[in-house]
N, C-alpha and C positions, 0 to 999 in steps of 0.2 A: 423440588422440580415439578410438583403438582401444579403450582401456580403457572409455571411455564407452559405446561400442557394445556391448561384452560385458556391461557392467553392465545396460544397458537390455534386452538379450536375455533376461537371467535374472530381471529384476525389473519388467518392463514393466507388469504388471497392478497392482502395488502403487503404483508412482510415477505411473501414469496417473490414479489416483484423486486424488492430491495435485494433479496438473495440473488436473483437472476442477474442484476446489474453487476454485483461484485464478482459473480461467476464469470461473466463475459469480459470483465476487466482483465482477466488472465491473458488475453491476446496482446495486451500492452505491458505486461509485467516482465521484470527481469528474468524470472525463472523460465519463461517460455522463449523470450527473444534469445536467451543464451544458447538455446538449442541450434539456432541458425549460425551462431558466431563462427565456428570452424569453417563452414562452407562459404560464408561471406568473405572471410579473410582470404581463402583460396581464390574465389571468384574475382575479387577486386585487387588481388595481389598487394595486400597491405599487411602490416605487422599487427600483432596483438596490441601493442602500445598505441598505434595509430587508431585502431578501432576503439580502444578504450577512451581515447581523447574525443573521438567523434560522438561516442555514446554519452559521455559526460556532458559535452556541449549541447547535444540534442535534448537531454533531460533538463538541463538548466534553462534552455530556451522554452521548453514546454511549460516549465514552472512559472516563467514570467508571463506567458500568454494566459495562464490560469487566472491571473489577476484581472484581466480584462473581460473574461468570459464567465468566471465562476459565479458571479452575482446573478446571471440570467435565471438560475433555478428559483430565485426569489420572486421573479416577475413573470416568467413565461410558463405556460402549461407543461406539466411533466412529460406528456407524450411528445410534444414538439421538441423539447430540449433533449429528450432521450433519442428521438429519431435522428436529429442532426448529429448527435454524438456517435451513434451506431454507424451512420453513413460515413462519418470521418474515420472511424476505426476500420471499417471494412475497406474503404478506398486506400487507406494507408497500408493495410496488409497486402492488398493487391499490388500497390505501387512497389512495395518491397520486393515482391516476386518478379515484377517486370523490370525493375531498375537495372540499368546497364552502366551507369556512371555514378561517381561519388555524390554529386549534387542530388540526384533522385534518392539515393540511399539516405542522405541526411534528412530530406523532406519526409521520407517514409518513417524513419525512426522517430523524428520529432512528433509526427502525427500519432504514432502508436503510443508514445509516452504521454502525450497530452490527453488524448481521448480515452485510452485504456486505463493506465495507472491513475491518471489525473481525474478526468471528468466523470467517467462511469462510477468510480468509487465515491466521488464528491456528490453526485446526484443522489445515489443510494443513501448515503449517510445523512444528507441534508433533509430529504423528504421524510425519512423515518423519524428524525428528530422533531420535525414540525408536526407530523401526524400524531405522534404519541407523546404523552407527558408523564403520567404515572407509570406507564410501562415502557418508557423510552429505552431503558437498558436492555430489556428482553427483545424489543424490536431490532435494536442495533446489533445485538449479539447474534440473533438468528440471521440477519442479513450478512454478517461477517463470515458466516459459514461458507458462503459462496467462494471465498478465497481458498479455503482448505480443499473443497471439492475440486476446484479448478486446478490446484496444484497436484491433485491426485490423478485427474483425468487427462488434461491437455498434454502433458509431456509424453504420455504413452501414445496418444493418437498422433501427435505431430512427429514423434520419433519414427513411428511406423510409416507415415507418409514420406518422410525423408529417406528412410531405408529402401522402400519399394519404388519410389519415384525420385524426387530430389527436393532440395529446400525451397526452390522457387514454386514448385507445384504445391508444396505444403502451405506456403504463405498465400498463394492465390486462392487455394481451396478455403483457407480460413476466412479470407475476405468475402468470398461468395456465400459462405455459411452465415456470416454476420448480416449481409445484405438481405438474405432470405428471411432472417428473423423479423425484418420490417413488415412482412406480410402478417406475422402473428401479432406484432405490436399494433397494427392498424385496428385489430378487433379486440384489443385489450382496453378495458374501461379503467381509466386513471383519474376520473373526475374527482374522486375523494381527496386526492392529493392537491388538487387545484383550489380547494376551499381554504388552504393555508397560504395562498399567494399574497404577497404584500400589496396593499392598496395604494402605496406611494408610487409616484411616477418613476419611470426608469431613470436611474441616477446618471448624471452627466459625468464626463471624464474628471472634471475638477472636484465634483462631489465625491466620487469614488476615491480620488487621491487624498482628499481631506479625511475620509473615513479610514483609509488604510494608514495614514499618518497617525491618527489618534489611537489606532489599535497598536501599532508598532511601538509608540512611545509611552504606552500605558504600562504601569508597573505590573499589572496582571500578566501581560504578554511576556515580560522578562522572567516570570515564574513558569509559565505554561510551555512556551516554545522550546526551551532547552531540553526538556524531557522527550518531546516528540522528535527533535532533531537528533539527539544522542542515540535514541533507540534505533531509528532508521539508519543512521550512519553506521552503527556498530553491527547490526544484524546483516545489513546488505554487504558490508565489507567482508565479514566472516564467511557468509554463504558464498560470496563471489570467489573467495580464495580457499574455500574449505578443503578442497582436495590437495592443494599445495601444502596446507597445514598438516593434513593427514599423512602425506608422504614424508614431510619433515619429521614427524613424530615416529615414523616407521610403523604406523598402524595399518591394518587391513582395510583397503578401500571398499571391498565388498561388504565387510562387516559394518563399516561406518554407514554405507548406503542403506543397509538394513535398519540401523539405528535411526536413520533420518525419518523412517516411517513412524517411529515412536514420537518424534517431534510433531509430525502432522496430526497424529491421534491426540496428543496432549493439547495442541493448539485448538483442535476441534472441540474438545471437552471444555476447555477454559473459555472458549468463546461463549459457551452456554452459561457457565458458572459466572462469568464476568457480568453478564446482563442481569442475572438474579441479584448479585451482590451490589451492583450500582443502584438498582431500584430499592434495595433494602438499606444500604448504608450511605448513599449519595456518591456521585462521581468525585466530589471534592475530597472526600475521605479516602476513596480508593486511589486517587491520583498520588497520594503521599507514599503509597506502598507498592504500586504495581511494578515498578522497575527493580525492586529488591531481588526477586528470583533470578532474573537474567544476570544481574550484577554478581550475585553469589556464584552463579554457574560458571562465570569466567575464571574463577580460581582453580577448580579442578581441571578445566580445559588447559590452562597454562602450566600447572604445577604437577599434575599426575602423569606418570609415564604409561600407565595402563589406559587402554582405550575406553575403560569404564568412565574415565574423566570426560570423554566426549559425550557419552550417553547421559551423564548427569547434566552436562551443559545443555544438551538438546532438549531434555525434559523441562529444565527450568526456563529455557528460552521459549518453549512452547507455552508455558504458563503465562509469561509476560506478554508475548505477542498475541496470544489468544484473547487476552483482556484489553489490549491496548486500544484497538479501534473504538470499542464501546466506551471505555473510560474517557478518551480524549474528546470524542464528539459530544458525549453527554456533558462533560465539563464545560465545553464551549456554550452549550445551551443553558446550563445552570448559571454561568457567569454573565453571559451577554444577552440571553434571551434568544428567540427564534425568528424575529421579524426580518433581520438582515443576516440570517444564518448562512446563506450562500456566499455572500460577500466576505463575511468574517472568516468562515471556514476556508475559503480560497487562499487567504493569507497564510494560514497555518499549513495548508496543503502545499503551498509554494515552498516554504522552508523545509517541509518534509521531503519533497521531491528533490530539492537541491542537495539535501543530506545524502540521498541515495546515489547521487552522482559523485559527491565528494568522498564518500566512504571508500569505494574501490580505488579511487584515484590516489588518495592520501596513503592508504595502506600499501598500495602498489609501489609508490615511491619509497616507503619505508623498507619494503622487501628488497627493492633494487639497491638501497643503501647498505644492505647487509645487516639490518637490525633483526635480531632473533625473534622467532615466533613467540617465545615466552614474554619477551620485553614488549612486543606489540600488544599482546592480550592483556598484560598487566597495566600497560598504559591506558588501554580502553577501560579497564576496571577502575582505575583511579579517576578518570573523567566521569564515568558513570556514577561513582560514589559521590562525587561533588555535585552532580546533577540531582541526585536523590536528596541531598542536604538542602539544595536550593528549592526543591519541590515542597519542602515542609512549610515554606512561606505562604502557601496557598491558604492556610488557616486565617490569614489576615483579611481575606476577601470574601 
């Protein structure tokens, strides 16, 4: 970790910007939006199933829009791309608070998912990959820490706002906070990131379509995307229904909630370790193994009657999720290069975002069909194991 310390000492200003973007992305992430869900359901007089369908539709729509805007980070100055994204996220949050009908709700959630989970994360990971080569893993891992800090800070603050005022005030306040950040952004020097901008002209629609087609039908894509898809699908679905599963097992909800902080701490630590290991062993080698911890963790979650099974799973999930962002983004840079990093990464991001919509939807249907918790988790384990076997093919590239 001494190398990591020296790296941060010399590059803290640059990598802290990447950290800030992933931190602010929390306003569009599922963990924060879920805090509004009970009140939204009451305010709009809709069922949980209806909101789940709306959320899935908005998330998929946002992922499709990513394809048309994700490439801009390759061609436009970092400050301009970031400013427009922050404006979109802030206005979407305010619109959520002011919305009085389903149409505005749909537009607001689509905007939150596109700009928060999608673009802010995308911008951070892309500019870090382009800016750093030898220390790419360390830069990406430090930037990823923003996710963990956001997960720790935002739920507490938003919950307090909802408790003392209401959910609409919380959403509007979040939007105002984001727009105020633009004042700080105006005086932030990001010219170093603009040195890596592509000199090629802005791609046309047909040029982009051709690039996306070549990526999707490339053999490398068939090795890389299933791992990203399966991890996001599984983790999102399990977290979405975690308290349903806990009650099904007869475990203590309070004790499980305490265990979840262990997951956050583990994810934080392995975000750092993942960066060091990627720089030491390469992302290609790490890609073959990083899904194994979470895959093994599914077994005690499904088969153990003791709540210790949940603790083992949360720790092993933290190991994999902590390393995942650094491994996946570094691998894209190693395989495809960085000149069209924004465009290429937006394709992978689209599939990842789609998986976060499908996970809760598919598992929800399985629960409604009466399929047992153990069978669902073991089914995910089987799919994950097959994905790990498929990931071994990366050695050919």
